[in-house]
Structures are given as C-alpha cells and as structure tokens.
C-alpha positions as CSV (number, residue, x, y, z in Angstrom):
1,M,-8.6,-15.8,-14.0
2,T,-12.1,-14.8,-16.1
3,A,-11.8,-11.5,-17.3
4,V,-14.1,-8.5,-15.7
5,R,-15.7,-5.8,-17.5
6,I,-15.2,-2.6,-15.2
7,A,-16.6,0.6,-15.8
8,L,-14.6,3.2,-13.7
9,V,-16.3,6.5,-13.4
10,C,-15.2,10.0,-12.2
11,D,-16.6,13.4,-12.3
12,Y,-13.1,15.2,-12.6
13,A,-11.8,16.1,-15.9
14,L,-9.0,13.3,-16.8
15,D,-6.3,16.1,-17.8
16,R,-6.4,17.8,-14.2
17,I,-3.7,16.0,-12.1
18,G,-5.5,15.1,-8.5
19,D,-5.6,11.7,-6.5
20,A,-9.0,10.7,-8.0
21,Q,-7.9,10.9,-11.3
22,A,-4.4,9.3,-10.8
23,V,-5.9,6.2,-9.3
24,V,-8.3,5.7,-11.6
25,L,-5.7,6.2,-14.5
26,R,-3.8,3.8,-13.1
27,E,-6.3,1.4,-12.3
28,A,-7.3,1.3,-15.8
29,E,-3.8,0.4,-17.0
30,L,-3.4,-2.3,-14.6
31,L,-6.5,-3.8,-15.0
32,R,-5.9,-4.0,-18.6
33,S,-2.6,-5.7,-18.1
34,A,-4.1,-8.3,-16.1
35,G,-6.6,-9.1,-19.2
36,D,-9.9,-7.1,-17.6
37,E,-12.0,-4.8,-19.9
38,V,-11.9,-1.5,-18.9
39,V,-14.0,1.5,-19.8
40,V,-12.9,5.1,-18.3
41,I,-16.1,7.6,-17.8
42,G,-15.1,11.1,-17.2
43,A,-16.0,14.9,-17.6
44,A,-15.1,16.8,-20.6
45,Q,-13.5,20.2,-19.0
46,P,-15.0,22.8,-21.3
47,G,-12.1,23.9,-23.5
48,S,-9.8,21.3,-22.7
49,A,-8.3,18.4,-24.3
50,P,-7.7,15.5,-22.0
51,R,-5.2,13.1,-22.8
52,P,-6.1,9.4,-23.7
53,V,-5.4,6.6,-21.3
54,P,-2.3,4.9,-21.9
55,P,-2.2,2.2,-22.7
56,G,-5.9,1.1,-24.1
57,E,-8.9,3.0,-25.5
58,A,-9.1,6.7,-24.9
59,P,-11.5,7.5,-22.0
60,I,-15.3,8.5,-22.7
61,L,-16.1,12.1,-21.9
62,M,-19.2,13.3,-21.0
63,A,-19.8,17.2,-21.7
64,A,-19.9,19.6,-18.7
65,A,-22.0,22.9,-19.8
66,W,-20.1,24.9,-16.6
67,V,-17.4,24.7,-14.2
68,I,-17.9,25.2,-10.3
69,P,-16.3,28.0,-9.4
70,G,-13.4,27.7,-6.8
71,V,-12.9,24.1,-7.3
72,E,-12.5,24.2,-11.2
73,M,-14.6,20.9,-11.0
74,P,-16.9,20.1,-14.4
75,A,-20.6,20.4,-13.6
76,I,-22.6,17.4,-14.8
77,R,-26.2,16.5,-14.0
78,N,-27.7,13.6,-13.0
79,S,-30.0,13.8,-15.8
80,R,-32.7,11.6,-17.7
81,A,-30.5,12.0,-20.8
82,L,-27.1,11.0,-19.1
83,R,-28.6,8.0,-17.3
84,A,-30.1,6.7,-20.9
85,R,-26.6,7.1,-22.6
86,L,-24.7,5.1,-19.3
87,R,-27.8,2.7,-19.6
88,R,-26.7,1.9,-23.6
89,L,-23.1,1.9,-22.6
90,F,-23.2,-0.4,-19.8
91,R,-25.5,-2.8,-21.7
92,E,-23.4,-2.7,-25.2
93,R,-20.1,-3.4,-22.9
94,S,-21.8,-5.9,-20.7
95,I,-20.6,-4.5,-17.5
96,D,-19.9,-6.5,-14.6
97,V,-19.0,-3.9,-12.2
98,V,-19.4,-0.2,-11.4
99,H,-16.5,1.5,-9.8
100,V,-16.9,5.4,-9.0
101,H,-14.4,7.5,-8.0
102,S,-16.1,10.8,-6.5
103,E,-19.8,11.8,-5.7
104,F,-21.3,14.1,-7.6
105,G,-23.8,14.2,-10.9
106,L,-21.6,11.6,-13.2
107,T,-21.2,8.9,-10.6
108,A,-24.8,9.7,-9.1
109,A,-26.2,8.7,-12.7
110,A,-23.9,6.1,-13.0
111,I,-24.6,4.2,-9.8
112,R,-28.6,4.6,-10.1
113,V,-28.4,2.9,-13.9
114,A,-25.9,0.5,-12.2
115,Q,-28.6,-0.2,-9.5
116,E,-31.3,-0.7,-12.1
117,Q,-29.5,-3.1,-14.3
118,G,-28.6,-5.5,-11.4
119,I,-24.4,-4.2,-11.3
120,P,-22.4,-4.2,-8.5
121,V,-21.3,-1.0,-7.4
122,V,-17.9,0.0,-5.5
123,H,-17.2,3.6,-4.4
124,T,-13.4,4.7,-3.9
125,V,-13.7,7.9,-1.4
126,H,-10.3,9.9,-2.1
127,T,-11.4,12.4,0.8
128,F,-14.1,12.7,3.5
129,F,-12.0,15.4,5.1
130,W,-13.5,18.4,2.8
131,Q,-12.3,21.6,4.2
132,G,-14.4,24.6,2.9
133,P,-13.3,28.6,3.7
134,D,-13.8,29.9,6.5
135,L,-16.9,32.4,6.1
136,R,-17.4,33.1,9.6
137,R,-21.2,34.5,9.6
138,F,-22.4,33.6,5.9
139,D,-21.0,29.6,6.9
140,R,-24.7,28.3,6.9
141,V,-25.5,30.4,4.0
142,A,-22.6,28.3,2.3
143,A,-23.7,25.0,3.8
144,A,-27.3,25.6,2.1
145,A,-25.5,26.6,-1.3
146,V,-23.5,23.4,-1.4
147,R,-26.7,21.5,-0.4
148,G,-28.6,23.4,-3.1
149,L,-25.3,22.4,-5.4
150,A,-26.0,19.1,-4.6
151,R,-29.7,18.9,-5.5
152,V,-28.7,20.1,-9.2
153,L,-25.9,17.8,-9.8
154,R,-26.9,14.7,-7.9
155,G,-30.6,14.9,-8.1
156,R,-31.4,15.2,-4.6
157,P,-29.8,16.9,-1.5
158,P,-27.7,14.4,0.4
159,R,-30.4,12.5,3.1
160,T,-27.6,12.7,6.0
161,A,-26.6,15.0,8.3
162,L,-23.2,15.5,10.2
163,A,-22.9,17.6,13.4
164,D,-19.6,16.7,14.2
165,T,-17.5,19.3,12.5
166,P,-16.5,23.2,13.4
167,R,-18.1,24.6,10.1
168,A,-21.4,24.0,8.5
169,I,-20.1,24.2,5.1
170,D,-17.5,20.9,6.0
171,A,-20.3,19.1,7.3
172,A,-22.5,19.7,4.2
173,V,-19.6,18.8,1.6
174,R,-18.9,15.7,3.9
175,S,-22.6,14.6,3.7
176,V,-22.3,14.5,0.6
177,T,-19.6,12.2,0.2
178,L,-20.9,10.2,3.3
179,D,-24.3,10.1,1.3
180,A,-22.9,8.8,-2.0
181,A,-21.1,6.1,-0.4
182,L,-23.9,4.5,1.5
183,E,-25.6,4.0,-2.2
184,A,-22.5,1.7,-3.0
185,D,-22.4,-1.8,-2.4
186,A,-19.0,-1.9,-1.2
187,V,-16.7,1.2,0.1
188,I,-12.7,1.6,-0.3
189,S,-10.9,4.1,1.3
190,P,-7.2,4.5,0.9
191,S,-6.1,4.5,4.5
192,A,-7.3,3.5,7.7
193,H,-8.1,6.7,9.5
194,Q,-10.5,7.7,6.9
195,A,-11.7,4.1,7.1
196,E,-12.7,4.8,10.7
197,A,-13.8,8.2,10.3
198,L,-16.5,6.8,7.7
199,R,-17.4,3.9,10.0
200,I,-17.9,6.5,12.9
201,A,-20.3,8.6,10.4
202,G,-22.3,5.7,9.6
203,L,-20.6,3.4,6.9
204,P,-20.7,-0.4,8.5
205,E,-18.2,-1.7,6.4
206,V,-15.1,-0.3,4.9
207,E,-12.3,-2.3,2.9
208,V,-8.4,-0.3,3.1
209,V,-6.6,-0.4,-0.2
210,P,-3.7,1.9,-0.3
211,N,-3.3,3.8,-3.5
212,P,-0.9,2.3,-6.0
213,M,2.6,3.4,-7.4
214,P,2.5,4.3,-10.7
215,P,3.1,1.2,-12.5
216,R,5.4,1.6,-15.5
217,A,7.9,3.5,-13.4
218,I,10.9,1.7,-13.0
219,P,11.8,1.4,-9.2
220,G,14.5,3.9,-7.6
221,V,17.4,3.0,-5.8
222,P,17.5,4.0,-2.3
223,L,19.8,6.3,-1.3
224,Q,23.5,5.7,0.1
225,A,24.6,9.2,1.1
226,V,23.4,12.8,0.8
227,E,25.8,15.7,-0.2
228,L,24.3,19.3,0.5
229,P,22.6,21.0,-0.3
230,L,19.8,18.8,1.0
231,Q,17.3,18.7,-2.1
232,V,13.6,18.7,-1.0
233,L,10.6,18.6,-3.5
234,W,7.0,19.5,-3.0
235,V,4.5,18.5,-5.4
236,G,0.8,19.2,-5.8
237,R,-1.8,22.1,-5.9
238,L,-0.7,25.2,-4.0
239,T,-3.5,26.1,-2.2
240,L,-4.3,27.1,1.3
241,E,-5.3,23.4,2.1
242,S,-1.8,21.9,0.6
243,G,-0.1,24.1,3.4
244,I,2.2,25.7,0.5
245,L,2.6,29.0,2.2
246,E,3.6,27.4,5.4
247,F,6.1,25.2,3.7
248,V,7.5,28.3,2.0
249,R,8.0,29.8,5.0
250,A,9.8,26.8,6.9
251,V,12.7,26.7,4.3
252,R,13.6,30.4,4.5
253,R,13.1,29.9,8.5
254,A,15.6,27.2,8.1
255,G,17.8,29.1,5.9
256,E,18.6,31.8,8.4
257,D,20.2,29.4,10.4
258,L,22.3,27.2,8.1
259,P,25.0,27.8,6.2
260,P,24.8,29.1,2.9
261,G,23.8,26.7,0.1
262,S,22.8,24.1,2.6
263,L,18.7,23.7,1.2
264,V,16.9,23.6,-1.7
265,A,13.5,23.9,-2.0
266,R,11.6,23.0,-5.6
267,I,7.8,23.5,-5.8
268,A,6.3,21.6,-9.0
269,G,2.5,22.6,-9.6
270,D,0.6,25.6,-9.8
271,G,-2.6,26.7,-8.2
272,P,-4.4,29.8,-7.0
273,L,-1.7,30.7,-4.3
274,Y,1.2,30.5,-6.9
275,A,1.7,34.0,-7.3
276,E,1.3,34.4,-3.5
277,A,4.0,31.6,-2.6
278,R,6.6,33.5,-4.8
279,E,6.0,36.3,-3.1
280,V,6.2,34.7,0.2
281,A,9.3,32.8,-0.8
282,G,10.8,36.6,-2.4
283,T,14.4,36.8,-3.1
284,A,17.1,35.0,-0.8
285,A,20.1,37.1,0.5
286,P,23.4,36.1,-0.6
287,D,24.4,34.6,2.7
288,S,21.1,32.5,3.2
289,G,21.0,28.7,3.8
290,S,18.2,27.8,1.5
291,S,16.7,28.6,-1.5
292,I,13.4,27.7,-3.3
293,Q,12.7,27.0,-7.0
294,F,9.0,27.1,-8.6
295,L,8.8,24.6,-11.5
296,G,5.3,25.7,-12.3
297,R,3.1,22.9,-13.6
298,V,4.6,19.3,-14.4
299,E,3.2,16.4,-16.4
300,P,2.7,13.5,-14.5
301,E,5.5,11.6,-16.1
302,S,7.8,14.2,-15.1
303,I,7.3,13.1,-11.3
304,Q,9.5,10.4,-11.2
305,P,12.6,12.0,-12.6
306,L,12.0,14.9,-9.9
307,L,11.9,12.7,-7.1
308,R,15.2,10.3,-8.2
309,D,16.8,13.9,-8.3
310,S,16.1,15.0,-4.6
311,H,16.4,13.4,-1.8
312,L,13.1,13.9,0.0
313,L,9.4,14.6,-0.6
314,A,7.3,17.0,1.1
315,V,3.7,16.3,2.0
316,T,2.8,19.8,4.3
317,S,-1.4,19.4,3.7
318,F,-2.7,19.0,7.5
319,G,-6.2,17.1,8.5
320,L,-7.2,17.1,4.6
321,D,-5.7,14.0,2.8
322,P,-6.7,10.4,3.6
323,Q,-3.3,9.2,2.1
324,P,-1.7,11.5,-1.1
325,V,-1.0,9.5,-4.3
326,V,2.6,11.5,-4.0
327,V,3.8,9.3,-1.4
328,A,3.2,6.1,-3.3
329,E,5.3,8.0,-6.1
330,A,7.8,8.9,-3.7
331,F,8.2,5.3,-2.3
332,R,8.6,3.9,-6.0
333,A,11.4,6.1,-6.3
334,A,13.2,5.0,-3.0
335,R,12.5,8.3,-1.2
336,S,11.2,9.0,1.9
337,V,8.4,11.6,2.7
338,L,8.5,14.7,5.1
339,Y,5.2,14.9,6.4
340,V,3.2,17.1,8.9
341,D,-0.2,15.0,9.9
342,P,0.4,12.1,12.5
343,R,-2.8,10.3,10.9
344,L,-0.8,9.3,7.7
345,R,0.1,6.1,8.2
346,E,0.4,3.8,5.6
347,G,4.4,3.7,5.0
348,L,5.2,7.1,6.3
349,A,5.0,5.2,10.1
350,E,7.6,3.3,9.1
351,A,9.6,5.6,6.3
352,G,8.4,8.8,6.6
353,I,9.8,11.5,8.5
354,L,7.2,13.5,10.8
355,C,7.7,17.3,11.9
356,G,7.2,18.3,15.5
357,S,4.1,20.6,14.4
358,P,2.2,21.5,10.8
359,D,3.4,25.2,11.1
360,A,6.3,26.7,9.7
361,K,8.2,26.8,13.1
362,G,8.1,22.8,13.4
363,M,8.9,22.0,9.7
364,A,12.1,24.3,9.8
365,A,13.1,22.9,12.7
366,M,13.1,19.5,11.3
367,L,14.6,20.7,7.9
368,R,17.3,21.9,10.0
369,E,17.8,18.6,11.7
370,L,18.1,16.9,8.3
371,V,20.5,19.1,7.1
372,H,23.0,19.0,10.2
373,H,22.3,14.8,10.4
374,P,21.2,13.8,6.8
375,G,21.8,10.1,7.7
376,I,18.3,10.3,8.7
377,V,17.7,11.0,5.0
378,V,19.7,7.9,3.8
379,E,17.9,5.7,6.4
380,R,14.5,6.1,5.7
381,S,15.3,6.2,2.0
382,L,16.4,2.8,2.7
383,R,13.0,1.8,4.7
384,T,11.2,2.6,1.5
385,V,11.8,-1.1,0.5
386,T,10.0,-2.7,2.7
387,A,7.2,0.2,3.7
388,S,6.6,0.4,-0.2
389,H,4.7,-2.9,0.1
390,P,1.2,-1.9,0.7
391,F,1.1,0.1,-2.5
392,Q,2.7,-2.4,-5.0
393,P,0.3,-2.5,-7.8
394,E,-0.2,-6.2,-7.6
395,Q,-1.6,-5.7,-3.9
396,H,-3.7,-3.0,-5.1
397,L,-5.4,-5.0,-7.7
398,R,-5.9,-7.8,-5.1
399,G,-7.6,-5.3,-2.5
400,V,-9.8,-4.0,-5.4
401,R,-11.0,-7.4,-6.2
402,E,-11.6,-8.3,-3.0
403,A,-14.2,-4.9,-3.0
404,W,-15.9,-6.4,-6.3
405,D,-16.3,-9.5,-4.9
406,T,-17.9,-8.3,-1.4
407,A,-19.8,-5.9,-3.6
408,A,-21.0,-9.0,-6.0
409,R,-22.5,-10.9,-2.8
410,R,-24.2,-7.7,-1.4
411,A,-25.9,-6.9,-4.4
412,A,-27.1,-10.5,-5.0
413,D,-28.3,-10.4,-1.6
414,D,-30.0,-7.4,-2.3
415,D,-32.1,-8.8,-5.4
416,T,-33.2,-11.9,-3.4
C-alpha cells in the first residue's frame, strides 16, 4: 500500500485529555505504524507544555492568545497569517489528506487552505450534542454570543440554523459543528446514532467509524469471578454534563441498602465540579455498604491499570456523547461498562450494562443488583472479547482509509 501523507488537525490543546485529543494521538500512532507520514497540528494552551506524540515527531502547535472561558479551549483565529503558515506546511510536506477533528478557527483555516490546494478534507465529528448552560431568559443572548465567537474564530458565523433543540445556545453551537462538517469532502461519526442525527440535520452522507482502542495497550483478561467489594471506576472530566454528581449520589444511595464493604467507587479525573462532588460524597458512615475514592487527574497511561484493577467502568453522561473513548479503553481491558444512555449502542448493546434510568435512583438500583448478582459483571466481561471488534485499531484504520478514498473522489469531482 502506498504511503499517505496526512495532516491531523485539532483546535484543542493536546495535553488536555478529551475524546478528540485521544483519537488524534491514537490515529497518529496507528498511521505511522502502518507506514504513513503524519503531521499533527494542534493548539498551544497558554502556559502549558504539551507532550510529544509517541512515537514520532512532536506535534506542530499553533499559539493561542487566550482561552475561551468555561470550556478551557485555546482560541485560535482563522487569520491570514495562520493560513499562510498552513499553506507552506502543506506544500512542504506534500500533504495528501487533511483530516480535522474539531470545528473552530484552526480547523477552519486548514480546510480553507486544503480546498485552495485541491487536498481532500475529512472531518471526524466528536460531538454534535453540545449542551450549553441553562441561562433561561439570557438563552438567546448566549446564542448570539456563540455566533459572534464563531465569526471571530472561524472567520464567519454559521450559515446553517437548527431549530430542533430546546435551547437557543445548544442550537447555535451545534450549527457551528454542522456548518464545519458541511465543508468537508467526507464526514466520520464514531457512532450510528450521531451519524443519523447529522443526516437529519442536513449532511447527506456520514461514515460510521468507531473510536479506536489504545493501540499499545496489552489486551486484558476477562473476569472469571468477582469478589466483593464490587470495584467500579469512573473516568472523565467532572462536569454537570458528565453526570458525576448523580453517580456519586447513586453510590451513596446504593450503600444504604448494602452490607458494609460491598461497593467501592473510584473517580479518576478533575474538573469544575471536583469540590462539589467530594462534598456530595461526604464521609461514609461506618456501617455504609459503599465508599468513594477521588483519585484526581490521572495520566492517560494510567487508565488501563486502573481498569484492570476494577470490575466495571461507569459512563454516566446522558444525551451528550456519541461514543465515549473510555468505552474502547474498557473493552481493551476486558471490562464491561455500566451506562445510562440507551443511544450508546456500539459494543455496549452486547457487552454493557444499561441502567433503568439516568438518575441516581436508576444507577443505585443497578449497582445494588450487581452487588447481589456479580455473575452479571463476569458474563458481560466475557462478552467484551467479541464486542470489542469494532474498536480494534485495524478496524478503525480501515474505516478511516475508506473515508479518505471517498473524500478524494468527491474532491476530484469538484475539480472537474
């Protein structure tokens, strides 16, 4: 197979762990291992020192003058100077494909330059389900601010308008994502349900390519038995959208009806709700059946050992994620996933454990059920062996390459 020269572009700081960053770094590693030439282009978070991409050359980082409040995202404008730098870079590296993983100023500049040079563009949409804060009477004001910010970063406001969301701010942010995706020659979604939402919103074709497992992680061994306490791991950023407060309440609630020492929840990550989550967790009573441990921020390489030391992963976001990357991490470790969003289907429909409802009551009921019947956890752990197939690195690469081919054909058709 002829080597391909790819530019992977992401607006986010690569030292901040999120789904987009994880996929970019994994794709770079997979592609380089397959013999392709990869340049990773990301944002330099003011005051941070991102790690290089292992293995291979360090990413090229574009300086951000400021950080968008609330979301901690570097703000990079689609400026003439940025486009000139990308134009030189794409020519010097003889880039064959530009593959973007976000939709703000840096990627907008990369898409524009790629189109000028006749380079096919692929866009992986990591979430179309943005959820803004509930600002009530200021909702429309916030939506206008989002459109203004898009104009500043991308060079123009979104040309599309969505009206099927309860809040104007959600519609505004999703319009930015849709508008960016419409500029690409091919679009990837990691899940079927997000792909369907994008098609309904106006994208005619979307390829489904599930997120990849960590390529260098050694496959885990399925559980053969579960000895109490049941060990549940929660990984992510502690925000309202992640469902962390409901999860903490669920663990405490489950413990009220369980024998002492039946359930242990470990929470790996930090974020704006870290202090509040600890406060909600409180101090467990001596006779409580559950306990909660806060591990703080952990490095990506620590996730696999934490999963192997656990019986189960908990994913508690609802209506937000198309497909959390941490699910692929769990399946690599041969661990099942307790989840609350029935739309998350890839792998989870076969090997996950769905709660009856996304609130604390529904999660607590399932946690109690699993403590009393741990064989369910063992059986679902065994199922991860086959359910992990869509997340295998080679499957991901195959899907990505097919999207590149589609993009190349469409770009060639546009030229003619």
